[in-house]
NUTOR-59359 format. One record per residue (C-alpha): residue number from 1; x, y negated, z negated. Coordinates in steps of 0.02 Angstrom, whole numbers, always signed. Example, Ala and Ser with C-alpha at 12.3 -4.5 7.8 and 13.67 -1.06 7.14 Angstrom:
BEGIN
1,+615,+225,-390
2,+684,+53,-357
***
This chain:
BEGIN
1,-326,+1974,+1409
2,-283,+1996,+1227
3,-119,+2053,+1155
4,-113,+2160,+1000
5,-3,+2121,+852
6,+130,+2245,+911
7,+143,+2161,+1078
8,+55,+2293,+1186
9,-78,+2245,+1311
10,-254,+2294,+1263
11,-415,+2300,+1358
12,-508,+2139,+1376
13,-578,+2014,+1499
14,-406,+2001,+1583
15,-347,+2179,+1558
16,-262,+2180,+1728
17,-131,+2054,+1670
18,+26,+2133,+1596
19,+113,+2036,+1454
20,+294,+1980,+1486
21,+421,+2119,+1454
22,+580,+2200,+1524
23,+593,+2388,+1490
24,+764,+2400,+1570
25,+836,+2272,+1451
26,+759,+2362,+1302
27,+832,+2529,+1358
28,+1002,+2448,+1389
29,+1006,+2377,+1211
30,+963,+2544,+1132
31,+1082,+2640,+1246
32,+1227,+2521,+1207
33,+1199,+2547,+1020
34,+1198,+2736,+1041
35,+1365,+2724,+1134
36,+1443,+2606,+1004
37,+1360,+2563,+838
38,+1479,+2417,+814
39,+1351,+2313,+912
40,+1227,+2333,+770
41,+1308,+2203,+656
42,+1292,+2057,+775
43,+1121,+2111,+838
44,+1052,+2120,+662
45,+1148,+1984,+568
46,+1187,+1854,+701
47,+1048,+1878,+828
48,+910,+1938,+711
49,+844,+2071,+830
50,+690,+2152,+752
51,+584,+2305,+800
52,+434,+2196,+845
53,+539,+2111,+980
54,+524,+2270,+1085
55,+373,+2289,+1197
56,+363,+2480,+1208
57,+315,+2569,+1047
58,+441,+2711,+1082
59,+582,+2584,+1086
60,+524,+2505,+922
61,+525,+2674,+834
62,+701,+2712,+896
63,+766,+2540,+841
64,+685,+2559,+669
65,+777,+2724,+648
66,+940,+2638,+697
67,+910,+2502,+567
68,+876,+2630,+431
69,+1038,+2720,+470
70,+1134,+2558,+479
71,+1064,+2505,+311
72,+1129,+2668,+234
73,+1301,+2640,+311
74,+1281,+2800,+413
75,+1339,+2824,+594
76,+1217,+2772,+731
77,+1223,+2886,+885
78,+1106,+2997,+985
79,+1121,+3144,+864
80,+1094,+3046,+701
81,+949,+2947,+773
82,+866,+3106,+839
83,+885,+3191,+671
84,+816,+3038,+578
85,+662,+3034,+689
86,+635,+3222,+664
87,+637,+3204,+474
88,+516,+3058,+488
89,+396,+3163,+594
90,+405,+3043,+741
91,+518,+3136,+864
92,+385,+3240,+952
93,+272,+3087,+973
94,+413,+2997,+1064
95,+448,+3141,+1186
96,+575,+3247,+1093
97,+767,+3240,+1089
98,+775,+3204,+1276
99,+687,+3038,+1251
100,+831,+2977,+1140
101,+967,+3056,+1245
102,+901,+2976,+1405
103,+935,+2803,+1333
104,+1122,+2835,+1335
105,+1123,+2855,+1522
106,+1043,+2686,+1561
107,+1170,+2581,+1466
108,+1261,+2514,+1619
109,+1375,+2390,+1528
110,+1378,+2410,+1337
111,+1481,+2250,+1323
112,+1330,+2149,+1381
113,+1220,+2211,+1240
114,+1192,+2037,+1164
115,+1139,+1973,+1334
116,+1013,+2116,+1350
117,+952,+2079,+1173
118,+923,+1897,+1220
119,+812,+1954,+1365
120,+714,+2063,+1244
121,+690,+1919,+1120
122,+640,+1796,+1257
123,+504,+1911,+1321
124,+444,+1939,+1143
125,+435,+1751,+1120
126,+332,+1733,+1279
127,+212,+1868,+1217
128,+192,+1777,+1051
129,+161,+1615,+1145
130,+29,+1701,+1251
131,-53,+1777,+1097
132,-55,+1609,+1008
133,-127,+1520,+1160
134,-271,+1644,+1169
135,-302,+1629,+982
136,-308,+1439,+996
137,-426,+1452,+1145
138,-539,+1570,+1051
139,-545,+1460,+895
140,-588,+1307,+1000
141,-720,+1399,+1101
142,-805,+1466,+945
143,-778,+1301,+848
144,-699,+1386,+697
145,-683,+1224,+599
146,-674,+1035,+619
147,-577,+962,+766
148,-441,+891,+653
149,-418,+1060,+567
150,-408,+1152,+733
151,-276,+1032,+798
152,-171,+1053,+640
153,-190,+1243,+649
154,-141,+1244,+833
155,+13,+1137,+803
156,+67,+1247,+659
157,+46,+1405,+762
158,+147,+1332,+906
159,+286,+1276,+791
160,+293,+1450,+715
161,+315,+1521,+888
162,+453,+1396,+927
163,+541,+1436,+764
164,+514,+1624,+784
165,+443,+1615,+609
166,+482,+1765,+498
167,+382,+1713,+346
168,+228,+1801,+410
169,+307,+1973,+383
170,+332,+2065,+219
171,+513,+2076,+165
172,+595,+2213,+62
173,+648,+2155,-110
174,+820,+2229,-74
175,+843,+2104,+68
176,+786,+1959,-41
177,+902,+2011,-183
178,+1049,+2029,-64
179,+1027,+1850,+0
180,+1004,+1775,-174
181,+1153,+1867,-250
182,+1262,+1810,-106
183,+1206,+1629,-131
184,+1232,+1635,-319
185,+1404,+1711,-296
186,+1455,+1569,-180
187,+1393,+1442,-307
188,+1493,+1524,-445
189,+1651,+1526,-341
190,+1631,+1342,-295
191,+1591,+1289,-473
192,+1439,+1190,-415
193,+1279,+1183,-520
194,+1171,+1114,-380
195,+1058,+1241,-297
196,+939,+1114,-219
197,+936,+940,-144
198,+1038,+821,-255
199,+947,+669,-327
200,+1105,+570,-357
201,+1064,+554,-542
202,+1190,+654,-641
203,+1085,+697,-795
204,+932,+739,-691
205,+1030,+855,-577
206,+1106,+938,-730
207,+932,+986,-791
208,+852,+1031,-623
209,+1000,+1090,-520
210,+934,+971,-387
211,+760,+977,-314
212,+730,+1157,-263
213,+670,+1214,-92
214,+485,+1254,-90
215,+449,+1152,-247
216,+318,+1016,-267
217,+388,+877,-377
218,+268,+748,-449
219,+335,+580,-509
220,+205,+474,-597
221,+193,+303,-679
222,+61,+175,-723
223,+30,+60,-574
224,+99,-115,-599
225,+175,-67,-768
226,+78,-194,-870
227,+43,-323,-735
228,-144,-351,-755
229,-279,-484,-746
230,-419,-526,-865
231,-583,-441,-821
232,-672,-600,-767
233,-546,-653,-634
234,-638,-686,-471
235,-578,-611,-307
236,-649,-655,-136
237,-700,-525,-7
238,-631,-607,+151
239,-750,-521,+272
240,-909,-582,+187
241,-852,-726,+75
242,-925,-631,-72
243,-845,-663,-242
244,-845,-539,-384
245,-746,-509,-541
246,-594,-397,-535
247,-686,-279,-653
248,-826,-263,-524
249,-699,-237,-384
250,-616,-97,-483
251,-786,-13,-512
252,-827,-28,-327
253,-661,+52,-278
254,-688,+193,-403
255,-859,+224,-324
256,-778,+249,-154
257,-815,+77,-80
258,-685,-1,+35
259,-630,-157,-60
260,-546,-300,+34
261,-458,-453,-36
262,-367,-605,+31
263,-179,-576,+33
264,-24,-679,+76
265,+84,-603,+213
266,+273,-619,+240
267,+239,-765,+356
268,+149,-853,+211
269,-17,-842,+301
270,-172,-779,+211
271,-259,-628,+285
272,-380,-488,+238
273,-300,-336,+158
274,-378,-176,+95
275,-358,-125,-86
276,-261,+38,-100
277,-286,+70,-286
278,-381,-2,-433
279,-337,+13,-617
280,-420,-13,-785
281,-278,-58,-902
282,-365,-75,-1069
283,-351,-219,-1193
284,-189,-315,-1183
285,-121,-484,-1241
286,-162,-623,-1118
287,-89,-790,-1068
288,-188,-928,-985
289,-100,-1034,-854
290,-180,-1197,-798
291,-115,-1300,-652
292,-118,-1483,-610
293,-258,-1450,-485
294,-358,-1373,-627
295,-344,-1196,-564
296,-331,-1065,-699
297,-276,-885,-713
298,-280,-770,-865
299,-160,-623,-857
300,-37,-518,-954
301,+132,-599,-989
302,+217,-483,-863
303,+104,-528,-717
304,+206,-611,-577
305,+157,-773,-491
306,+241,-838,-334
307,+365,-981,-343
308,+469,-1049,-200
309,+617,-947,-265
310,+517,-786,-280
311,+397,-695,-397
312,+414,-739,-581
313,+327,-665,-731
314,+193,-776,-807
315,+286,-779,-974
316,+439,-854,-886
317,+342,-1005,-819
318,+336,-1175,-903
319,+249,-1342,-872
320,+314,-1431,-715
321,+359,-1266,-630
322,+266,-1247,-467
323,+172,-1093,-407
324,+87,-1043,-245
325,-101,-1067,-230
326,-207,-1061,-71
327,-232,-1223,+24
328,-371,-1141,+125
329,-468,-978,+111
330,-495,-898,+282
331,-660,-814,+315
332,-651,-695,+461
333,-803,-593,+495
334,-984,-577,+447
335,-1060,-738,+378
336,-1236,-734,+311
337,-1363,-868,+353
338,-1490,-961,+248
339,-1636,-1071,+294
340,-1591,-1255,+291
341,-1738,-1288,+176
342,-1670,-1161,+51
343,-1496,-1239,+60
344,-1563,-1414,+28
345,-1674,-1363,-117
346,-1542,-1257,-205
347,-1410,-1393,-192
348,-1529,-1528,-251
349,-1598,-1430,-398
350,-1424,-1371,-453
351,-1363,-1550,-451
352,-1511,-1649,-519
353,-1649,-1525,-552
354,-1742,-1471,-707
355,-1758,-1281,-704
356,-1812,-1241,-883
357,-1995,-1297,-879
358,-2151,-1216,-805
359,-2120,-1294,-634
360,-1956,-1350,-557
361,-1931,-1535,-534
362,-1801,-1646,-451
363,-1750,-1822,-503
364,-1682,-1949,-381
365,-1679,-2134,-342
366,-1843,-2204,-277
367,-1764,-2262,-114
368,-1645,-2116,-92
369,-1651,-2033,+80
370,-1626,-1871,-14
371,-1804,-1890,-84
372,-1876,-1862,+89
373,-1753,-1722,+132
374,-1801,-1625,-23
375,-1987,-1656,+4
376,-1979,-1590,+182
377,-1879,-1437,+124
378,-2005,-1393,-12
379,-2153,-1412,+105
380,-2064,-1302,+235
381,-2062,-1163,+105
382,-2248,-1186,+69
383,-2233,-1284,-95
384,-2339,-1432,-148
385,-2243,-1589,-197
386,-2307,-1717,-321
387,-2214,-1879,-354
388,-2203,-1957,-527
389,-2124,-2123,-561
390,-1999,-2093,-702
391,-1908,-2258,-727
392,-1906,-2419,-629
393,-1790,-2350,-495
394,-1808,-2161,-510
395,-1942,-2033,-472
396,-1974,-1851,-513
397,-2028,-1729,-378
398,-2132,-1587,-455
399,-2148,-1427,-351
400,-2301,-1316,-369
401,-2400,-1191,-266
402,-2576,-1159,-208
403,-2686,-1075,-340
404,-2657,-887,-349
405,-2490,-895,-258
406,-2315,-889,-332
407,-2217,-1049,-330
408,-2093,-1029,-184
409,-1968,-1150,-260
410,-1969,-1057,-425
411,-1947,-892,-333
412,-1801,-965,-234
413,-1713,-1017,-395
414,-1751,-853,-481
415,-1680,-752,-335
416,-1525,-861,-335
417,-1500,-831,-522
418,-1510,-1014,-574
419,-1688,-1020,-641
420,-1691,-1067,-825
421,-1512,-1132,-824
422,-1474,-1293,-916
423,-1358,-1424,-843
424,-1201,-1356,-928
425,-1242,-1179,-868
426,-1269,-1211,-683
427,-1164,-1133,-546
428,-1161,-1104,-358
429,-1263,-947,-315
430,-1169,-798,-242
431,-1266,-810,-78
432,-1188,-980,-39
433,-1011,-910,-36
434,-1059,-792,+105
435,-1113,-932,+222
436,-1011,-1002,+365
437,-918,-1167,+352
438,-1058,-1267,+433
439,-1189,-1213,+307
440,-1067,-1233,+162
441,-1038,-1412,+222
442,-1226,-1439,+224
443,-1243,-1374,+45
444,-1102,-1489,-13
445,-1180,-1637,+77
446,-1332,-1625,-37
447,-1229,-1594,-195
448,-1121,-1747,-162
449,-1275,-1851,-120
450,-1336,-1819,-297
451,-1182,-1825,-408
452,-1041,-1871,-291
453,-950,-2032,-252
454,-847,-2099,-108
455,-726,-2239,-155
456,-603,-2342,-53
457,-535,-2505,-118
458,-361,-2576,-130
459,-237,-2434,-161
460,-367,-2312,-229
461,-459,-2192,-115
462,-550,-2040,-178
463,-702,-1930,-159
464,-770,-1851,-317
465,-908,-1741,-385
466,-959,-1747,-569
467,-1041,-1613,-677
468,-1045,-1556,-858
469,-1040,-1373,-801
470,-862,-1305,-793
471,-918,-1158,-686
472,-1004,-1274,-562
473,-847,-1381,-549
474,-741,-1228,-510
475,-869,-1165,-384
476,-868,-1332,-293
477,-678,-1330,-290
478,-686,-1156,-213
479,-813,-1210,-81
480,-701,-1355,-32
481,-558,-1232,-13
482,-663,-1136,+112
483,-662,-1295,+216
484,-474,-1317,+196
485,-493,-1461,+72
486,-380,-1457,-82
487,-456,-1540,-236
488,-415,-1555,-420
489,-523,-1540,-575
490,-500,-1664,-716
491,-597,-1719,-870
492,-679,-1890,-865
493,-613,-2010,-996
494,-780,-2064,-1067
495,-913,-1953,-1146
496,-1068,-1908,-1048
497,-1186,-1958,-1186
498,-1151,-2098,-1308
499,-1110,-2034,-1482
500,-1061,-1860,-1421
501,-897,-1779,-1373
502,-969,-1697,-1217
503,-859,-1741,-1067
504,-900,-1718,-885
505,-781,-1642,-759
506,-737,-1720,-592
507,-688,-1626,-435
508,-575,-1754,-351
509,-505,-1764,-175
510,-362,-1888,-162
511,-243,-1831,-24
512,-258,-1914,+145
513,-278,-1747,+232
514,-414,-1691,+110
515,-510,-1855,+118
516,-507,-1854,+307
517,-561,-1672,+319
518,-706,-1699,+198
519,-771,-1850,+293
520,-760,-1757,+458
521,-847,-1599,+395
522,-968,-1654,+258
523,-1095,-1791,+289
524,-1160,-1835,+115
525,-1340,-1898,+120
526,-1347,-2084,+81
527,-1157,-2104,+85
528,-1127,-2105,+273
529,-1074,-2287,+279
530,-947,-2267,+139
531,-875,-2115,+224
532,-854,-2212,+387
533,-766,-2352,+293
534,-650,-2228,+208
535,-605,-2148,+375
536,-566,-2319,+448
537,-454,-2360,+299
538,-362,-2195,+318
539,-327,-2227,+502
540,-247,-2394,+459
541,-132,-2319,+327
542,+40,-2243,+357
543,+46,-2055,+328
544,+73,-2012,+145
545,+188,-1865,+107
546,+200,-1868,-82
547,+51,-1758,-131
548,+82,-1601,-28
549,+264,-1552,-46
550,+376,-1400,-58
551,+469,-1397,-225
552,+650,-1460,-235
553,+710,-1280,-262
554,+696,-1261,-73
555,+850,-1370,-45
556,+981,-1230,-56
557,+893,-1144,+89
558,+886,-1307,+187
559,+1072,-1335,+157
560,+1111,-1159,+217
561,+1012,-1192,+377
562,+1098,-1361,+399
563,+1268,-1272,+394
564,+1412,-1390,+437
565,+1312,-1524,+528
566,+1313,-1700,+456
567,+1154,-1776,+386
568,+1166,-1912,+517
569,+1159,-1781,+654
570,+1014,-1694,+568
571,+919,-1858,+549
572,+939,-1899,+732
573,+884,-1725,+783
574,+722,-1747,+683
575,+687,-1921,+755
576,+744,-2023,+605
577,+880,-2155,+584
578,+1054,-2086,+549
579,+1054,-2168,+378
580,+887,-2090,+326
581,+887,-2045,+140
582,+829,-1865,+119
583,+847,-1867,-71
584,+940,-1703,-59
585,+910,-1589,-206
586,+810,-1715,-307
587,+640,-1726,-224
588,+522,-1602,-146
589,+507,-1599,+43
590,+345,-1640,+132
591,+282,-1511,+254
592,+316,-1622,+408
593,+493,-1659,+346
594,+531,-1476,+315
595,+457,-1428,+483
596,+575,-1550,+568
597,+725,-1483,+473
598,+679,-1302,+508
599,+646,-1328,+694
600,+822,-1382,+740
601,+915,-1224,+683
602,+763,-1117,+722
603,+751,-1056,+542
604,+596,-946,+540
605,+575,-927,+350
606,+585,-1116,+329
607,+461,-1140,+470
608,+343,-1020,+381
609,+360,-1126,+223
610,+322,-1286,+319
611,+165,-1217,+403
612,+104,-1099,+267
613,-69,-1074,+192
614,+9,-1117,+23
615,-4,-1271,-87
616,+134,-1279,-218
617,+35,-1322,-374
618,+118,-1384,-533
619,+98,-1287,-695
620,+10,-1395,-825
621,+7,-1274,-972
622,+36,-1094,-1024
623,-47,-1036,-1184
624,-81,-872,-1275
625,-268,-835,-1287
626,-271,-666,-1377
627,-317,-493,-1315
628,-438,-449,-1176
629,-492,-310,-1059
630,-376,-304,-909
631,-384,-235,-733
632,-272,-234,-580
633,-279,-200,-394
634,-145,-135,-277
635,-147,-198,-99
636,-81,-114,+58
637,+78,-191,+126
638,+80,-364,+47
639,+63,-313,-138
640,-26,-475,-184
641,-199,-550,-179
642,-295,-709,-221
643,-384,-711,-389
644,-465,-867,-465
645,-392,-961,-315
646,-214,-919,-369
647,-96,-799,-278
648,-49,-655,-393
649,+63,-503,-369
650,+27,-331,-409
651,+411,+129,-311
652,+589,+103,-327
653,+644,+272,-399
654,+594,+378,-249
655,+678,+260,-126
656,+839,+277,-227
657,+823,+467,-225
658,+797,+459,-36
659,+953,+350,-18
660,+1058,+464,-127
661,+1005,+623,-37
662,+1025,+552,+139
663,+1178,+439,+120
664,+1282,+527,-10
665,+1239,+708,+28
666,+1188,+707,+212
667,+1019,+787,+180
668,+882,+740,+305
669,+742,+648,+214
670,+565,+614,+276
671,+482,+471,+182
672,+295,+446,+207
673,+260,+271,+141
674,+73,+243,+132
675,+97,+83,+32
676,+249,-9,+100
677,+283,-54,+281
678,+438,+2,+376
679,+505,-177,+366
680,+481,-184,+178
681,+567,-17,+156
682,+713,-72,+264
683,+733,-230,+160
684,+726,-130,-1
685,+855,-4,+61
686,+973,-142,+118
687,+953,-240,-44
688,+985,-83,-146
689,+1139,-29,-48
690,+1215,-204,-32
691,+1165,-252,-210
692,+1083,-410,-146
693,+926,-476,-228
694,+779,-421,-120
695,+695,-590,-134
696,+850,-681,-72
697,+866,-562,+74
698,+683,-575,+122
699,+682,-764,+118
700,+847,-790,+207
701,+943,-861,+59
702,+1100,-757,+85
703,+1264,-848,+109
704,+1378,-808,+255
705,+1509,-734,+138
706,+1388,-598,+85
707,+1335,-544,+259
708,+1478,-420,+281
709,+1407,-321,+134
710,+1236,-323,+215
711,+1302,-267,+383
712,+1406,-130,+302
713,+1253,-68,+206
714,+1149,-73,+365
715,+1278,+30,+459
716,+1278,+162,+322
717,+1089,+169,+323
718,+1081,+176,+513
719,+1197,+328,+514
720,+1099,+419,+377
721,+971,+556,+418
722,+831,+453,+341
723,+662,+451,+428
724,+517,+335,+381
725,+332,+344,+425
726,+227,+197,+364
727,+58,+254,+429
728,-64,+186,+301
729,-208,+303,+342
730,-150,+484,+349
731,-218,+643,+273
732,-129,+797,+214
733,-151,+881,+384
734,-59,+739,+474
735,+79,+738,+343
736,+104,+926,+364
737,+102,+916,+554
738,+226,+772,+561
739,+341,+854,+434
740,+341,+1018,+530
741,+382,+928,+692
742,+526,+830,+614
743,+589,+986,+526
744,+602,+1077,+692
745,+687,+929,+778
746,+815,+895,+641
747,+982,+983,+644
748,+980,+1098,+494
749,+801,+1051,+450
750,+737,+931,+318
751,+815,+926,+145
752,+678,+823,+62
753,+501,+759,+96
754,+430,+611,-2
755,+248,+553,-3
756,+219,+380,-79
757,+91,+409,-145
758,-34,+551,-171
759,-192,+451,-209
760,-170,+344,-52
761,-185,+492,+66
762,-347,+503,+165
763,-467,+623,+82
764,-566,+760,+165
765,-734,+674,+192
766,-827,+839,+179
767,-778,+851,-5
768,-872,+725,-111
769,-786,+754,-279
770,-632,+646,-299
771,-557,+780,-412
772,-575,+909,-274
773,-507,+788,-144
774,-348,+754,-242
775,-335,+940,-280
776,-339,+978,-93
777,-202,+851,-63
778,-86,+921,-197
779,-119,+1099,-139
780,-83,+1049,+41
781,+84,+973,-7
782,+130,+1128,-107
783,+91,+1236,+45
784,+200,+1121,+150
785,+345,+1140,+28
786,+331,+1330,+34
787,+305,+1337,+221
788,+460,+1234,+265
789,+559,+1290,+111
790,+593,+1106,+72
791,+565,+1009,-91
792,+418,+888,-79
793,+405,+737,-195
794,+232,+662,-219
795,+210,+500,-314
796,+54,+496,-420
797,-40,+372,-526
798,-78,+392,-710
799,-245,+363,-791
800,-273,+214,-904
801,-275,+330,-1057
802,-90,+296,-1079
803,-127,+112,-1118
804,-224,+162,-1274
805,-71,+241,-1357
806,+80,+169,-1443
807,+210,+195,-1382
808,+136,+205,-1206
809,+236,+358,-1154
810,+140,+463,-1025
811,+94,+646,-1051
812,+31,+779,-931
813,-153,+746,-968
814,-128,+568,-903
815,-106,+629,-724
816,-244,+540,-632
817,-401,+614,-555
818,-359,+799,-546
819,-287,+935,-657
820,-238,+1022,-496
821,-92,+900,-478
822,-14,+974,-634
823,-62,+1151,-584
824,+13,+1143,-409
825,+173,+1055,-459
826,+336,+1141,-506
827,+411,+986,-585
828,+320,+837,-663
829,+414,+679,-715
830,+352,+515,-790
831,+435,+344,-778
832,+428,+236,-934
833,+507,+65,-961
834,+495,-1,-1137
835,+537,-180,-1086
836,+376,-191,-984
837,+270,-166,-1138
838,+377,-249,-1271
839,+441,-425,-1243
840,+568,-408,-1382
841,+631,-237,-1326
842,+817,-208,-1350
843,+818,-88,-1203
844,+817,-215,-1063
845,+874,-137,-900
846,+839,+41,-957
847,+711,+167,-894
848,+664,+337,-963
849,+622,+481,-849
850,+522,+610,-948
851,+524,+787,-876
852,+361,+856,-945
853,+341,+1011,-838
854,+480,+1117,-763
855,+421,+1285,-699
856,+598,+1355,-683
857,+697,+1262,-814
858,+699,+1152,-969
859,+602,+992,-1003
860,+676,+836,-1079
861,+716,+652,-1056
862,+840,+568,-938
863,+889,+386,-966
864,+927,+282,-812
865,+985,+105,-783
866,+860,-4,-689
867,+920,-160,-598
868,+755,-243,-557
869,+830,-382,-451
870,+883,-262,-313
871,+781,-150,-363
872,+887,+2,-401
873,+893,+147,-524
874,+1068,+205,-571
875,+1155,+330,-684
876,+1153,+267,-863
877,+1318,+240,-950
878,+1307,+211,-1137
879,+1383,+45,-1182
880,+1382,-16,-1003
881,+1207,-21,-935
882,+1256,-81,-764
883,+1403,+35,-735
***
């Protein structure tokens, strides 16, 4: 069966089925009105009874005539209705005057007219449901679109039925004007200027009148606001072990590749995380930070690094401060493999090979076991090996090939990118980083057999590798990190060649844990006996705890966990004498000591610190190095990633708007957070409301006296109509479906929808152009705003063009990836903070909100106060920034 648009049954495959209706109820409604037109007001205004709610066409025509008379303020009775139908030429078609008069006789109880009207509306709703169900069935049967599109269309249709949606019908302009004039009159009487959802920011509301229903509002800013890395910074792909520059990672992301990095989670464990955005930030001033371990990062002065007290800008760090660096680099998924012969030859030739002549050659001691390892490896690849005595105790192995065939050793080096490299230019080939730990250990065993040393005598124990290539030293340090071995890079005191200033670099392992791990995992050719001796010495030594410590700044958190217990009690609980000296506040804590202290009170954040994947490395120097090309990545959830073996960091206004609308004005707010998790949002909301530093809250450094404020803020938030969805992989169809569902379930409907942010939404895979994809997203959000009559805020990124200007104030053409974002939006605003770009700015704590497009009002600038420690935007008060 099919049902026509007017609700009548029509012929079809199920023509024998009659749609739901009740003719007696319809007649009773019309008859009651004819007896007393006072029923019309409630039926029309309160109950919204419409002509299309009636099943029989004759009854619709009669009710339309009644509405016309009612709209003219004329009497509604059998005579006036009959006359109206006669003038309209419809009376004869309906059966003449008797058809109208007969309705009066069936009105058994005019006082029950609203009850009869409800029966009429219910049957109309069932007919609409039946119609919609058949339409859905037909669209599925004929496959009128992709499955995801059909589901979204079906859900929308069902919700329209449930809401008895009236937007599908044309409306007379007189009705629209009547509603608007009534609303404007009420506003004038109340003296309020707000016609939309309040933002909580006085000057912004003054310009916009609040965010208007049906509007798409775009708020845009440059990602990271000046926090960028130098183009050559290396990031590791944790699934494959591959390393590439941040510039290459940005290019890959722009080309549509899924880019993954290693990120530090809230539990201080390293894990794979997907990059959510990538930015080219132009040329900017750079600082170089070098640590005691020899690790190095080059970044803009604003770029944050992690300290034990939280993230701090690079420009705020000084020598002896300590920052977080990885103590191990996990590798989770798809390791590559390499022939053992290739591993041995590459390692040997990188360490002690000559790669700049016609044929590659390797130099080693005459009696070295490595001589035979390398010979077997070359022959396994099909190379010929000739031995030349070089000096009294050394030989050269020359690798060649059969006549007419390419030299396999040369080809191996050429494919690895090391052919033709001099000693100071050598490095570890990219393919090595993608191997598993066992093959990496094998590669290192050959390197250390050539230029490594194992030393254990008296109080000095160390394992080292020497090279004049800085890149090779850093590569070896990185490979050791893959095995969980922390090493440091230092310059050797004496010159490599007499009469020159050329100094070699040493990659040194000195910690007991690192020495033991190396000896267990890496068996250096020709150094087995020394490694066994070193292991035996380590077993006889007491555990050393002075090289791997958590900085002294952790003590306030330890004291908070200790509470009112005595140190004697704490010492006993951790298995130490009551008079144990903890050196409270003066020395760093070893990981085992902190673990013992954290276990007793069950302090989870302290336990995370004690068992983390972090080594707290000391800053050795911070120096300005001039300008350079900069790039940045944004990471789902954690907002940090590992670059150059250092942990670096990478949306507060919209969360403040959400708070203001929900808490202060009772408007229901739906926040789609594609970047931050629910837990992170909750922490940010609490920190903002309680005015507690977010870092202190997250790391459990809040004193007992401040907890009442936190609990009070939590209670306010819990009572607010604020709804959060942190799905990280949603498209515009899911956003629209979820918003519709919540809108129908919320008392009074939604007052505001926020999407953070536009470019993170899943694109329609059928559309290849990124411009078209973003255009579809913005258009979909605009349709959602109109459909639900709710303002929708979409955060958007800006292109890097803004970085090329001074001052770096955004303009409309900076909206990233699609002009459709500007076209679809009703209001476009840009966030600009001068202090991010100018170290000497006198506007610390201020933010400008530039309104650059306002379809229904003026444009301009609003100044806000920004308290970054919470973080929170507030109304700006001249002369008192933090009022």
